[in-house]
All heavy atoms as an XYZ file, in Angstrom:
990
protein
N     114.381     74.162     21.495
C     113.051     73.680     21.795
C     113.073     72.209     22.208
O     112.215     71.771     22.966
C     112.157     73.917     20.576
C     110.708     73.731     20.839
S     110.102     74.982     21.972
C     108.395     74.923     21.649
N     114.066     71.468     21.693
C     114.164     70.047     22.036
C     114.364     69.852     23.538
O     113.838     68.905     24.121
C     115.306     69.390     21.268
C     115.042     69.321     19.782
O     113.852     69.339     19.391
O     116.003     69.270     19.000
N     115.146     70.741     24.151
C     115.399     70.627     25.596
C     114.114     70.866     26.381
O     113.879     70.219     27.405
C     116.483     71.609     26.033
C     117.815     71.297     25.447
C     118.443     71.962     24.420
C     118.686     70.231     25.811
N     119.643     71.364     24.135
C     119.819     70.301     24.990
C     118.618     69.224     26.756
C     120.870     69.414     25.083
C     119.671     68.336     26.867
C     120.782     68.438     26.034
N     113.296     71.774     25.922
C     112.025     72.080     26.578
C     111.096     70.853     26.510
O     110.516     70.451     27.513
C     111.375     73.290     25.896
C     110.048     73.690     26.479
C     109.987     74.408     27.659
C     108.855     73.351     25.850
C     108.771     74.781     28.211
C     107.644     73.720     26.389
C     107.607     74.438     27.562
O     106.402     74.805     28.095
N     111.002     70.259     25.334
C     110.167     69.074     25.139
C     110.699     67.905     25.975
O     109.916     67.158     26.566
C     110.110     68.680     23.635
C     109.567     69.833     22.793
C     109.314     67.405     23.426
C     108.138     70.209     23.068
N     112.023     67.766     26.030
C     112.635     66.685     26.812
C     112.220     66.783     28.281
O     111.880     65.778     28.909
C     114.150     66.743     26.689
C     114.887     65.645     27.448
C     116.396     65.826     27.293
C     117.188     64.713     27.892
N     117.092     64.545     29.316
N     112.223     67.988     28.829
C     111.833     68.174     30.233
C     110.349     67.852     30.408
O     109.962     67.206     31.385
C     112.144     69.611     30.714
C     111.542     69.878     32.076
C     113.645     69.838     30.748
N     109.513     68.272     29.480
C     108.082     67.981     29.592
C     107.791     66.481     29.486
O     106.864     65.993     30.119
C     107.293     68.747     28.520
C     107.245     70.265     28.694
C     106.418     70.892     27.568
C     106.698     70.667     30.036
N     108.590     65.759     28.710
C     108.413     64.313     28.604
C     108.778     63.617     29.914
O     108.286     62.528     30.182
C     109.258     63.751     27.454
C     108.695     64.067     26.097
C     109.571     63.454     25.018
C     109.009     63.758     23.640
N     109.880     63.239     22.569
N     109.659     64.222     30.695
C     110.060     63.669     31.987
C     109.279     64.364     33.101
O     109.841     64.771     34.107
C     111.554     63.859     32.198
C     112.415     63.090     31.242
C     113.881     63.355     31.482
O     114.317     64.496     31.413
N     114.629     62.300     31.759
N     107.967     64.470     32.931
C     107.089     65.271     33.792
C     107.295     64.990     35.276
O     107.487     65.901     36.067
C     105.632     65.011     33.401
C     104.685     66.098     33.848
C     104.480     67.206     33.043
C     104.021     66.022     35.057
C     103.622     68.217     33.432
C     103.157     67.028     35.454
C     102.963     68.112     34.639
O     102.123     69.115     35.025
N     107.247     63.732     35.700
C     107.364     63.372     37.111
C     108.684     62.682     37.430
O     108.775     61.975     38.428
C     106.206     62.462     37.538
C     104.922     63.188     37.761
C     103.880     63.074     36.864
C     104.744     63.986     38.878
C     102.685     63.735     37.067
C     103.553     64.649     39.099
C     102.523     64.532     38.196
N     109.691     62.868     36.603
C     110.969     62.178     36.804
C     111.901     63.036     37.666
O     112.493     63.999     37.190
C     111.617     61.888     35.452
C     112.870     61.047     35.586
O     113.135     60.541     36.691
O     113.576     60.898     34.566
N     112.005     62.662     38.940
C     112.853     63.393     39.867
C     114.189     62.696     40.075
O     115.001     63.161     40.866
C     112.140     63.549     41.224
C     110.963     64.465     41.160
C     109.707     63.976     40.837
C     111.091     65.818     41.423
C     108.614     64.814     40.770
C     110.001     66.666     41.367
C     108.769     66.160     41.032
N     114.423     61.594     39.396
C     115.667     60.865     39.557
C     116.566     61.129     38.348
O     116.109     61.542     37.294
C     115.395     59.365     39.693
O     114.780     58.884     38.526
N     117.831     60.877     38.533
C     118.770     61.096     37.453
C     119.373     62.485     37.505
O     119.333     63.166     38.527
N     119.903     62.881     36.373
C     120.631     64.148     36.298
C     120.191     64.951     35.083
O     119.746     64.399     34.092
C     122.125     63.852     36.202
C     122.644     63.138     37.432
C     124.031     62.594     37.250
N     125.014     63.668     37.093
C     126.317     63.447     37.145
N     126.786     62.242     37.358
N     127.159     64.442     36.996
N     120.337     66.276     35.178
C     120.012     67.162     34.066
C     121.212     68.074     33.806
O     121.757     68.684     34.737
C     118.787     68.011     34.382
N     121.609     68.179     32.565
C     122.709     69.063     32.187
C     122.341     70.514     32.400
O     121.166     70.878     32.463
C     123.037     68.869     30.706
C     123.583     67.522     30.375
C     123.796     67.380     28.890
N     124.716     68.406     28.397
C     125.078     68.522     27.130
N     124.588     67.700     26.235
N     125.915     69.461     26.760
N     123.363     71.366     32.471
C     123.125     72.809     32.586
C     122.297     73.298     31.398
O     121.360     74.076     31.555
C     124.445     73.575     32.607
C     125.066     73.694     33.939
C     126.273     74.586     33.893
N     127.247     74.057     32.937
C     128.443     74.557     32.750
N     128.836     75.604     33.435
N     129.271     74.030     31.885
N     122.659     72.839     30.209
C     121.962     73.278     29.006
C     120.478     72.917     29.062
O     119.627     73.734     28.704
C     122.611     72.663     27.775
C     122.096     73.192     26.485
C     122.915     72.651     25.324
C     122.535     73.333     24.031
N     123.357     72.874     22.918
N     120.182     71.710     29.509
C     118.782     71.282     29.631
C     118.015     72.189     30.586
O     116.912     72.660     30.274
C     118.735     69.832     30.133
C     117.354     69.281     30.351
C     117.377     67.855     30.890
O     118.423     67.191     30.828
O     116.326     67.413     31.371
N     118.595     72.460     31.748
C     117.929     73.286     32.755
C     117.714     74.710     32.259
O     116.603     75.246     32.312
C     118.746     73.294     34.055
C     118.197     74.232     35.092
C     117.113     73.862     35.861
C     118.746     75.487     35.270
C     116.591     74.726     36.811
C     118.231     76.360     36.213
C     117.157     75.975     36.991
N     118.793     75.347     31.779
C     118.700     76.755     31.394
C     117.866     76.964     30.133
O     117.167     77.985     30.004
C     120.101     77.365     31.252
C     120.781     77.510     32.578
C     121.851     76.805     33.027
C     120.407     78.385     33.654
N     122.167     77.194     34.303
C     121.311     78.159     34.716
C     119.409     79.341     33.824
C     121.241     78.858     35.920
C     119.342     80.041     35.028
C     120.237     79.806     36.051
N     117.904     76.035     29.186
C     117.064     76.168     28.001
C     115.582     76.015     28.360
O     114.735     76.728     27.825
C     117.467     75.149     26.921
C     118.816     75.428     26.295
S     118.938     77.058     25.552
C     117.889     76.870     24.140
N     115.280     75.081     29.274
C     113.904     74.945     29.729
C     113.446     76.237     30.398
O     112.355     76.731     30.124
C     113.758     73.769     30.689
C     112.364     73.666     31.278
C     111.328     73.134     30.536
C     112.104     74.136     32.556
C     110.041     73.072     31.058
C     110.824     74.062     33.085
C     109.797     73.531     32.338
N     114.288     76.798     31.259
C     113.940     78.023     31.961
C     113.731     79.182     30.976
O     112.765     79.941     31.093
C     115.027     78.373     32.981
C     114.727     79.552     33.885
C     113.575     79.232     34.830
C     115.963     79.913     34.684
N     114.620     79.297     30.001
C     114.510     80.372     29.012
C     113.235     80.249     28.195
O     112.470     81.225     28.055
C     115.732     80.354     28.091
C     115.704     81.328     26.916
C     115.786     82.756     27.419
C     116.816     81.021     25.943
N     112.982     79.079     27.636
C     111.804     78.899     26.780
C     110.522     79.052     27.592
O     109.554     79.670     27.134
C     111.872     77.535     26.059
C     113.034     77.553     25.055
C     110.559     77.214     25.352
C     113.352     76.213     24.448
N     110.505     78.533     28.807
C     109.334     78.663     29.664
C     109.062     80.132     30.001
O     107.902     80.567     30.040
C     109.533     77.836     30.941
O     108.373     77.849     31.715
N     110.117     80.894     30.245
C     109.958     82.321     30.534
C     109.407     83.072     29.315
O     108.517     83.912     29.449
C     111.302     82.938     30.972
O     111.761     82.238     32.139
C     111.164     84.414     31.281
N     109.927     82.760     28.149
C     109.426     83.397     26.921
C     107.955     83.066     26.704
O     107.148     83.955     26.382
C     110.291     82.977     25.713
C     111.687     83.581     25.827
C     109.626     83.379     24.390
C     112.702     83.038     24.835
N     107.594     81.806     26.897
C     106.191     81.412     26.743
C     105.321     82.144     27.762
O     104.230     82.624     27.428
C     106.029     79.883     26.870
C     106.660     79.187     25.654
C     104.566     79.479     27.002
C     106.749     77.681     25.765
N     105.792     82.268     28.996
C     105.020     82.978     30.035
C     104.792     84.438     29.670
O     103.706     84.974     29.865
C     105.744     82.893     31.378
O     105.758     81.598     31.869
N     105.826     85.088     29.131
C     105.700     86.491     28.736
C     104.691     86.630     27.599
O     103.823     87.518     27.626
C     107.070     87.061     28.326
C     107.977     87.190     29.564
C     106.930     88.398     27.612
C     109.423     87.499     29.261
N     104.779     85.756     26.616
C     103.827     85.799     25.486
C     102.401     85.568     25.976
O     101.475     86.288     25.577
C     104.233     84.772     24.407
C     105.529     85.205     23.737
C     103.112     84.581     23.381
C     106.159     84.155     22.825
N     102.204     84.592     26.865
C     100.866     84.316     27.385
C     100.345     85.476     28.232
O      99.154     85.775     28.208
C     100.850     83.015     28.175
C     101.061     81.749     27.335
C     101.135     80.523     28.232
C      99.966     81.592     26.298
N     101.221     86.150     28.953
C     100.808     87.328     29.730
C     100.361     88.454     28.800
O      99.391     89.157     29.085
C     101.945     87.812     30.626
O     102.201     86.905     31.653
N     101.085     88.621     27.690
C     100.678     89.634     26.714
C      99.328     89.296     26.092
O      98.495     90.178     25.855
C     101.751     89.786     25.634
C     103.079     90.387     26.095
C     104.116     90.320     24.974
C     102.892     91.814     26.585
N      99.107     88.012     25.822
C      97.805     87.565     25.308
C      96.724     87.842     26.338
O      95.636     88.328     26.011
C      97.841     86.082     24.899
C      98.736     85.897     23.668
C      96.442     85.541     24.640
C      99.011     84.462     23.296
N      97.021     87.542     27.615
C      96.055     87.827     28.690
C      95.714     89.311     28.750
O      94.559     89.682     28.921
C      96.617     87.384     30.056
C      96.378     85.917     30.342
O      95.371     85.375     29.856
O      97.204     85.316     31.060
N      96.716     90.163     28.601
C      96.457     91.611     28.619
C      95.580     92.015     27.429
O      94.680     92.834     27.574
C      97.765     92.400     28.596
C      98.416     92.493     29.946
C      99.549     93.490     29.907
C     100.150     93.561     31.285
N     100.170     94.875     31.827
N      95.874     91.433     26.265
C      95.109     91.761     25.070
C      93.668     91.295     25.143
O      92.751     91.973     24.687
N      93.464     90.143     25.762
C      92.125     89.573     25.877
C      91.357     90.213     27.032
O      90.128     90.236     27.040
C      92.214     88.032     26.060
C      90.852     87.404     26.315
C      92.851     87.404     24.847
N      92.105     90.733     28.005
C      91.457     91.361     29.155
C      91.326     90.458     30.362
O      90.586     90.770     31.293
N      92.052     89.343     30.366
C      91.967     88.431     31.503
C      93.148     88.593     32.463
O      93.312     87.812     33.383
C      91.916     86.962     31.020
O      93.080     86.675     30.252
C      90.654     86.714     30.212
N      93.990     89.600     32.240
C      95.149     89.852     33.095
C      94.729     90.640     34.322
O      94.014     91.631     34.224
C      96.231     90.622     32.328
C      97.535     90.743     33.053
C      98.437     89.695     33.035
C      97.853     91.885     33.760
C      99.646     89.790     33.701
C      99.056     91.986     34.428
C      99.966     90.950     34.397
N      95.162     90.200     35.477
C      94.838     90.866     36.742
C      96.104     91.579     37.235
O      97.084     90.933     37.595
C      94.367     89.833     37.769
C      93.898     90.458     39.054
O      94.196     91.615     39.345
N      93.180     89.685     39.837
N      96.073     92.901     37.264
C      97.239     93.666     37.696
C      97.617     93.406     39.147
O      98.777     93.482     39.519
C      97.003     95.168     37.484
C      97.012     95.552     36.014
O      97.809     94.943     35.261
O      96.259     96.454     35.624
N      96.653     93.116     39.977
C      96.919     92.882     41.404
C      97.738     91.617     41.622
O      98.648     91.596     42.456
C      95.608     92.807     42.180
N      97.438     90.558     40.881
C      98.160     89.287     41.055
C      99.334     89.144     40.097
O     100.259     88.391     40.374
C      97.220     88.086     40.861
O      96.724     88.111     39.512
C      96.081     88.103     41.854
N      99.303     89.851     38.977
C     100.345     89.737     37.977
C     100.160     88.552     37.058
O     101.071     88.190     36.310
N      99.001     87.906     37.138
C      98.698     86.750     36.291
C      97.367     86.941     35.599
O      96.492     87.621     36.090
C      98.617     85.445     37.125
C      99.947     84.836     37.464
C     100.495     85.005     38.716
C     100.630     84.076     36.528
C     101.722     84.450     39.041
C     101.852     83.500     36.834
C     102.390     83.695     38.087
O     103.590     83.140     38.398
N      97.256     86.267     34.478
C      95.980     86.153     33.796
C      95.550     84.700     33.841
O      96.285     83.845     34.336
N      94.399     84.421     33.297
C      93.896     83.043     33.319
C      94.794     82.111     32.499
O      95.189     81.049     32.979
C      92.438     82.995     32.804
C      91.525     83.711     33.783
C      91.992     81.564     32.587
C      90.105     83.868     33.314
N      95.156     82.548     31.312
C      95.950     81.686     30.427
C      97.354     81.472     30.999
O      97.835     80.343     31.087
C      96.016     82.286     29.004
C      94.611     82.422     28.414
C      96.910     81.438     28.103
C      94.544     83.235     27.147
N      98.009     82.551     31.413
C      99.364     82.416     31.956
C      99.358     81.688     33.299
O     100.313     80.974     33.627
C     100.037     83.780     32.089
O      99.294     84.645     32.903
N      98.299     81.831     34.060
C      98.186     81.119     35.336
C      98.043     79.621     35.131
O      98.681     78.825     35.839
N      97.237     79.230     34.155
C      97.083     77.803     33.838
C      98.406     77.224     33.348
O      98.817     76.144     33.761
C      95.952     77.583     32.810
C      94.597     77.889     33.464
C      95.985     76.174     32.241
C      93.445     77.931     32.493
N      99.095     77.978     32.485
C     100.401     77.519     31.994
C     101.378     77.331     33.161
O     102.094     76.329     33.218
C     100.985     78.497     30.971
C     102.386     78.137     30.566
C     102.621     77.073     29.703
C     103.477     78.828     31.079
C     103.907     76.714     29.346
C     104.766     78.467     30.725
C     104.970     77.420     29.869
O     106.237     77.065     29.531
N     101.409     78.284     34.078
C     102.315     78.189     35.221
C     102.030     76.944     36.056
O     102.957     76.277     36.520
C     102.201     79.433     36.104
O     102.622     80.567     35.404
N     100.763     76.634     36.248
C     100.413     75.434     36.993
C     100.821     74.160     36.241
O     101.243     73.179     36.851
C      98.916     75.402     37.297
C      98.429     76.406     38.349
C      96.908     76.372     38.444
C      99.063     76.104     39.695
N     100.697     74.181     34.913
C     101.039     73.008     34.117
C     102.539     72.719     34.125
O     102.936     71.554     34.062
C     100.549     73.170     32.670
C      99.046     73.082     32.470
C      98.681     73.386     31.023
C      98.530     71.720     32.864
N     103.379     73.746     34.188
C     104.826     73.517     34.151
C     105.461     73.538     35.549
O     106.680     73.441     35.662
C     105.559     74.520     33.224
C     105.133     74.335     31.788
C     105.408     75.928     33.686
N     104.659     73.630     36.595
C     105.194     73.661     37.947
C     105.946     72.366     38.282
O     107.103     72.399     38.713
C     104.084     73.903     38.977
C     104.519     73.896     40.432
C     105.449     75.074     40.696
C     103.310     73.960     41.355
N     105.323     71.224     38.066
C     105.948     69.933     38.396
C     107.193     69.690     37.534
O     108.247     69.324     38.072
C     104.941     68.770     38.260
C     103.750     68.968     39.206
C     105.616     67.425     38.494
C     104.084     68.941     40.665
N     107.140     69.895     36.201
C     108.374     69.701     35.414
C     109.488     70.664     35.834
O     110.660     70.305     35.791
C     107.957     69.950     33.975
C     106.498     69.858     33.943
C     106.003     70.145     35.317
N     109.131     71.866     36.249
C     110.143     72.830     36.696
C     110.836     72.352     37.959
O     112.070     72.451     38.081
C     109.492     74.194     36.961
O     108.936     74.720     35.800
N     110.061     71.836     38.888
C     110.650     71.297     40.117
C     111.487     70.069     39.792
O     112.608     69.911     40.314
C     109.554     70.975     41.149
C     108.837     72.252     41.588
C     110.143     70.253     42.360
C     107.585     72.019     42.409
N     110.971     69.201     38.904
C     111.694     67.975     38.553
C     113.031     68.279     37.894
O     114.053     67.680     38.233
C     110.832     67.108     37.646
N     113.072     69.216     36.950
C     114.336     69.531     36.290
C     115.281     70.226     37.263
O     116.505     70.051     37.173
C     114.124     70.346     34.986
C     113.779     71.793     35.265
C     115.344     70.252     34.091
N     114.753     70.966     38.210
C     115.600     71.598     39.235
C     116.245     70.538     40.120
O     117.434     70.621     40.438
C     114.783     72.561     40.090
O     114.277     73.620     39.318
N     115.472     69.546     40.507
C     116.007     68.453     41.335
C     117.064     67.687     40.549
O     118.144     67.383     41.072
C     114.871     67.514     41.811
C     115.422     66.231     42.398
C     113.983     68.224     42.810
N     116.796     67.386     39.285
C     117.769     66.665     38.473
C     119.041     67.499     38.254
O     120.141     66.975     38.225
C     117.161     66.252     37.137
C     116.126     65.149     37.254
C     115.787     64.506     35.922
N     115.485     65.442     34.864
C     114.260     65.919     34.599
N     113.233     65.561     35.329
N     114.077     66.757     33.602
N     118.873     68.824     38.139
C     120.037     69.705     37.997
C     120.872     69.692     39.278
O     122.106     69.664     39.234
C     119.595     71.133     37.668
C     120.713     72.101     37.502
C     121.515     71.818     36.233
N     122.818     72.428     36.351
C     123.967     71.792     36.177
N     123.971     70.544     35.802
N     125.108     72.393     36.339
N     120.211     69.704     40.431
C     120.924     69.612     41.699
C     121.655     68.278     41.804
O     122.787     68.218     42.280
C     119.965     69.802     42.876
C     119.499     71.240     43.114
C     118.333     71.268     44.084
C     120.638     72.106     43.606
N     121.018     67.202     41.338
C     121.671     65.892     41.334
C     122.933     65.934     40.480
O     123.947     65.325     40.818
C     120.742     64.818     40.794
C     119.647     64.446     41.735
N     118.633     63.604     41.365
C     119.391     64.784     43.022
C     117.790     63.442     42.384
N     118.244     64.148     43.400
N     122.874     66.647     39.366
C     124.023     66.735     38.472
C     125.203     67.428     39.158
O     126.357     67.141     38.861
C     123.648     67.476     37.186
C     124.683     67.300     36.100
O     125.171     66.179     35.907
O     125.011     68.307     35.435
N     124.926     68.349     40.063
C     125.977     69.043     40.797
C     126.314     68.321     42.099
O     126.994     68.878     42.954
C     125.574     70.501     41.101
O     124.398     70.507     41.884
C     125.369     71.279     39.815
N     125.803     67.091     42.236
C     126.053     66.236     43.407
C     125.454     66.805     44.691
O     126.061     66.742     45.762
C     127.555     65.952     43.576
C     127.797     64.650     44.291
O     126.922     63.785     44.363
N     128.980     64.487     44.845
N     124.271     67.402     44.576
C     123.522     67.901     45.736
C     122.186     67.179     45.803
O     121.647     66.744     44.790
C     123.254     69.414     45.615
C     124.491     70.235     45.707
N     125.262     70.539     44.607
C     125.104     70.817     46.767
C     126.285     71.279     44.969
N     126.219     71.460     46.284
N     121.633     67.100     46.977
C     120.330     66.479     47.177
C     119.236     67.375     46.594
O     119.361     68.607     46.580
C     120.087     66.275     48.677
O     118.755     65.947     48.918
N     118.165     66.752     46.148
C     117.022     67.512     45.637
C     116.357     68.362     46.711
O     115.646     69.318     46.404
N     116.606     68.030     47.967
C     116.030     68.808     49.061
C     116.583     70.240     49.097
O     116.013     71.103     49.743
C     116.274     68.110     50.405
C     115.453     66.872     50.549
C     115.883     65.586     50.428
C     114.055     66.796     50.807
N     114.841     64.707     50.604
C     113.697     65.436     50.845
C     113.056     67.744     51.008
C     112.409     64.998     51.067
C     111.772     67.312     51.239
C     111.453     65.959     51.260
N     117.661     70.485     48.394
C     118.198     71.835     48.323
C     117.200     72.794     47.654
O     117.321     74.007     47.804
C     119.512     71.837     47.543
C     120.715     71.519     48.371
C     120.889     70.436     49.181
C     121.908     72.279     48.471
N     122.111     70.485     49.768
C     122.772     71.605     49.345
C     122.344     73.460     47.882
C     124.031     72.081     49.660
C     123.611     73.929     48.203
C     124.423     73.251     49.077
N     116.223     72.256     46.942
C     115.193     73.111     46.337
C     114.436     73.904     47.404
O     113.879     74.960     47.116
C     114.198     72.271     45.540
S     114.775     71.823     43.915
N     114.432     73.396     48.626
C     113.748     74.106     49.708
C     114.446     75.413     50.080
O     113.870     76.242     50.788
C     113.621     73.198     50.940
C     112.728     71.971     50.748
C     112.734     71.109     52.005
C     111.318     72.377     50.379
N     115.655     75.629     49.578
C     116.334     76.916     49.807
C     115.541     78.081     49.234
O     115.705     79.216     49.668
C     117.742     76.899     49.206
C     118.797     76.122     49.962
C     120.101     76.094     49.175
C     119.021     76.713     51.335
N     114.688     77.784     48.280
C     113.878     78.830     47.663
C     112.953     79.483     48.700
O     112.478     80.613     48.494
C     113.092     78.272     46.448
C     111.890     77.480     46.886
C     112.685     79.373     45.502
N     112.733     78.809     49.805
C     111.877     79.352     50.866
C     112.557     80.471     51.660
O     111.901     81.204     52.384
C     111.426     78.244     51.813
C     110.579     77.141     51.152
C     110.312     76.016     52.148
C     109.294     77.707     50.601
N     113.891     80.589     51.515
C     114.619     81.689     52.151
C     114.573     82.876     51.181
O     115.131     82.792     50.082
C     116.080     81.309     52.443
C     116.148     80.071     53.322
C     116.819     82.479     53.088
C     117.547     79.501     53.464
N     113.917     83.954     51.546
C     113.767     85.081     50.616
C     115.116     85.583     50.079
O     116.054     85.771     50.827
C     113.074     86.156     51.444
C     112.422     85.425     52.560
C     113.279     84.223     52.828
N     115.177     85.785     48.794
C     116.313     86.291     48.024
C     117.582     85.453     48.163
O     118.140     85.019     47.172
C     116.611     87.754     48.383
C     115.534     88.747     48.003
C     115.915     90.138     48.456
C     115.286     88.738     46.515
N     118.059     85.231     49.368
C     119.295     84.482     49.577
C     119.188     83.072     49.021
O     120.120     82.573     48.384
C     119.658     84.451     51.059
C     120.948     83.713     51.415
C     122.140     84.427     50.777
C     121.112     83.619     52.909
N     118.055     82.412     49.239
C     117.865     81.055     48.744
C     117.926     80.987     47.232
O     118.566     80.093     46.659
N     117.254     81.921     46.555
C     117.297     81.961     45.085
C     118.710     82.224     44.578
O     119.149     81.634     43.593
C     116.356     83.034     44.549
C     114.869     82.687     44.553
C     114.044     83.884     44.130
C     114.602     81.521     43.634
N     119.420     83.101     45.266
C     120.787     83.437     44.890
C     121.695     82.211     45.011
O     122.471     81.903     44.095
C     121.298     84.581     45.779
C     122.685     85.030     45.446
C     122.951     85.723     44.277
C     123.732     84.753     46.304
C     124.237     86.140     43.962
C     125.025     85.159     46.014
C     125.267     85.858     44.836
N     121.589     81.487     46.101
C     122.402     80.277     46.309
C     122.072     79.233     45.260
O     122.968     78.628     44.646
C     122.184     79.719     47.735
C     122.766     80.674     48.767
C     122.801     78.331     47.873
C     122.395     80.347     50.201
N     120.768     79.010     45.003
C     120.377     78.012     43.997
C     120.858     78.401     42.608
O     121.317     77.545     41.839
C     118.869     77.830     43.997
C     118.310     76.957     45.113
C     116.793     76.934     45.069
C     118.872     75.548     45.033
N     120.778     79.688     42.262
C     121.236     80.129     40.945
C     122.728     79.838     40.769
O     123.163     79.418     39.693
C     120.957     81.619     40.757
N     123.484     80.029     41.812
C     124.927     79.733     41.747
C     125.145     78.235     41.599
O     125.944     77.793     40.760
C     125.643     80.286     42.996
C     125.654     81.812     42.949
C     127.066     79.739     43.100
C     126.158     82.478     44.200
N     124.443     77.429     42.386
C     124.609     75.972     42.314
C     124.177     75.450     40.943
O     124.813     74.547     40.380
C     123.829     75.278     43.451
C     123.831     73.767     43.281
C     124.417     75.649     44.802
N     123.106     76.029     40.373
C     122.651     75.590     39.057
C     123.687     75.883     37.968
O     123.659     75.272     36.906
C     121.329     76.251     38.689
C     120.130     75.739     39.468
C     119.077     76.584     39.753
C     120.065     74.432     39.906
C     117.963     76.126     40.449
C     118.971     73.966     40.616
C     117.923     74.814     40.889
N     124.593     76.808     38.212
C     125.632     77.147     37.237
C     126.850     76.237     37.320
O     127.684     76.243     36.417
C     126.082     78.597     37.426
S     124.819     79.797     36.967
N     126.985     75.461     38.385
C     128.124     74.557     38.534
C     128.141     73.548     37.402
O     127.101     73.081     36.945
C     128.069     73.792     39.860
C     128.343     74.612     41.087
C     128.045     74.104     42.339
C     128.884     75.881     41.024
C     128.288     74.824     43.483
C     129.133     76.626     42.162
C     128.836     76.092     43.395
N     129.342     73.190     36.992
C     129.507     72.142     35.981
C     129.722     70.803     36.677
O     130.247     70.748     37.783
C     130.709     72.464     35.097
C     130.779     71.590     33.869
O     129.792     70.921     33.548
O     131.847     71.583     33.223
N     129.284     69.744     36.038
C     129.527     68.409     36.587
C     130.671     67.793     35.815
O     130.769     67.937     34.602
C     128.278     67.559     36.478
O     127.906     67.439     35.131
N     131.512     67.110     36.527
C     132.688     66.573     35.879
C     132.744     65.049     35.877
O     133.424     64.447     35.094
C     133.934     67.135     36.544
C     133.987     68.651     36.529
C     135.387     69.134     36.388
C     135.557     70.611     36.415
N     134.768     71.448     35.659
N     132.059     64.418     36.784
C     132.191     62.968     36.902
C     130.859     62.327     37.262
O     129.879     63.006     37.561
C     133.240     62.635     37.965
C     132.800     63.036     39.342
C     133.840     63.866     40.096
O     134.823     64.304     39.544
O     133.590     64.063     41.274
N     130.866     61.013     37.247
C     129.695     60.262     37.683
C     129.536     60.449     39.191
O     130.508     60.691     39.893
C     129.880     58.769     37.377
C     129.979     58.503     35.891
O     129.703     59.412     35.099
O     130.351     57.377     35.523
N     128.305     60.358     39.664
C     128.063     60.455     41.102
C     126.959     59.477     41.480
O     126.531     58.665     40.669
C     127.751     61.899     41.531
C     126.486     62.459     40.907
O     125.578     61.728     40.556
N     126.435     63.772     40.766
N     126.495     59.557     42.707
C     125.487     58.598     43.192
C     124.168     58.694     42.446
O     123.339     57.793     42.531
C     125.259     58.785     44.691
C     124.626     60.125     45.052
C     124.402     60.305     46.533
O     123.467     59.673     47.057
O     125.153     61.066     47.139
N     123.952     59.777     41.698
C     122.687     59.968     40.978
C     122.746     59.464     39.538
O     121.758     59.540     38.819
C     122.288     61.443     41.014
C     122.136     61.964     42.418
C     123.106     62.786     42.986
C     121.042     61.601     43.191
C     122.969     63.250     44.277
C     120.899     62.070     44.486
C     121.869     62.885     45.026
O     121.735     63.346     46.317
N     123.906     58.990     39.119
C     124.016     58.417     37.793
C     125.227     58.904     37.034
O     126.023     59.696     37.540
N     125.381     58.441     35.796
C     126.515     58.869     34.977
C     126.357     60.317     34.526
O     125.250     60.860     34.488
C     126.486     57.909     33.796
C     125.078     57.446     33.713
C     124.544     57.460     35.122
N     127.480     60.923     34.189
C     127.495     62.314     33.732
C     126.734     62.419     32.403
O     127.150     61.816     31.416
C     128.928     62.786     33.574
C     129.031     64.266     33.303
O     128.068     64.899     32.913
N     130.206     64.796     33.524
N     125.629     63.182     32.346
C     124.850     63.265     31.102
C     125.598     63.957     29.978
O     125.325     63.721     28.808
C     123.601     64.038     31.512
C     123.945     64.745     32.755
C     125.022     63.950     33.423
N     126.531     64.827     30.320
C     127.309     65.506     29.275
C     128.206     64.505     28.542
O     128.316     64.547     27.332
C     128.162     66.604     29.896
C     128.840     67.480     28.856
C     129.776     68.491     29.477
C     129.026     69.561     30.206
N     129.891     70.619     30.716
N     128.823     63.597     29.289
C     129.674     62.589     28.673
C     128.854     61.581     27.872
O     129.300     61.090     26.847
C     130.497     61.876     29.735
C     131.512     62.752     30.489
C     132.232     61.949     31.545
C     132.484     63.408     29.528
N     127.630     61.277     28.346
C     126.754     60.368     27.601
C     126.350     60.957     26.266
O     126.224     60.262     25.264
C     125.516     60.040     28.426
C     125.711     59.164     29.664
C     124.396     59.030     30.436
C     126.232     57.811     29.278
N     126.121     62.288     26.236
C     125.708     62.952     25.000
C     126.833     63.001     23.972
O     126.585     63.016     22.786
C     125.216     64.361     25.312
N     128.086     63.045     24.449
C     129.227     63.131     23.550
C     129.559     61.800     22.903
O     130.144     61.756     21.844
C     130.446     63.669     24.290
C     130.292     65.109     24.708
C     131.442     65.588     25.574
O     132.309     64.810     25.947
N     131.432     66.867     25.881
N     129.215     60.714     23.565
C     129.579     59.403     23.007
C     128.528     58.841     22.089
O     127.540     59.324     21.808
C     129.829     58.419     24.137
O     128.720     58.319     25.000
């Protein structure tokens, strides 16, 4: 949960680097929260089958949109790629596949975006 809170605290921070653990834990916790909110929407009756969203889950999705993009950009920086690579998501399926692979890369050294966050955490 600490990784999720850390990303939310860096709401508009598109600079620097994000570790794999930070990115994937944020994605996991955010997905779990989205599923729970969708179930609440279904129970309350605000879930729309046509759109796949309810009012509560839709508001949550809008609230975490910017932090999700920011942590994705920082994760790309950690793999020594430009944040503009996020635009690959606009290529149906292939773009998501490429980004998922890049997000799995490990960082080994400092780069133009800053020091290796994994090494900073160990010291």
